[in-house]
C-alpha positions in Angstrom: -94.8 0.6 46.0 -93.2 2.9 44.2 -93.4 4.7 40.1 -89.2 5.4 40.1 -85.6 3.8 42.3 -82.8 5.5 42.4 -81.6 1.6 42.7 -82.4 1.5 38.9 -79.0 -1.1 39.2 -81.7 -3.3 41.6 -84.0 -3.2 38.5 -80.3 -4.2 36.0 -79.5 -7.1 37.8 -83.5 -8.9 38.5 -83.9 -8.6 42.6 -86.3 -5.3 42.6 -89.5 -4.5 40.5 -91.1 -1.0 40.1 -95.2 -1.8 40.8 -96.3 1.6 41.0 -98.5 3.4 43.5 -102.0 2.3 42.5 -103.5 -0.8 43.8 -104.2 -1.8 40.2 -100.9 -1.9 39.5 -99.3 -3.1 43.1 -101.5 -5.8 42.5 -100.8 -7.0 39.3 -96.7 -6.6 39.4 -97.2 -8.6 43.1 -99.4 -11.0 40.6 -96.6 -11.5 38.3 -93.7 -12.1 40.8 -96.1 -15.1 42.5 -97.0 -16.6 38.9 -93.1 -17.0 38.6 -92.4 -18.4 41.8 -90.6 -15.3 43.1 -87.6 -13.0 41.6 -84.8 -14.9 41.0 -81.8 -11.8 40.1 -78.6 -11.2 40.8 -76.1 -9.2 43.1 -75.6 -6.3 41.7 -71.1 -5.7 42.0 -69.5 -4.7 44.1 -72.7 -5.9 47.0 -71.9 -9.1 48.5 -72.4 -8.4 52.2 -69.1 -8.4 53.5 -67.9 -4.9 53.6 -67.1 -4.2 56.7 -65.0 -7.3 56.9 -62.6 -6.0 53.8 -63.3 -2.4 55.7 -61.6 -3.7 58.5 -59.1 -6.1 57.1 -57.9 -2.0 55.3 -57.8 -0.6 58.4 -55.9 -3.2 60.5 -52.9 -3.9 57.6 
């Protein structure tokens, strides 16, 4: 429910959309996502969910 984001990479990779902050624009954005069956973006580089394991490997070596 925003008109901008500080994480533009999520928009570029297709994992997020900006639906605005007004009821009609939010509804339209949600309807469009549901119409295509959900978001099918990709994970941004270096955001694989394995940061803790990588950090522990570096610390313990």
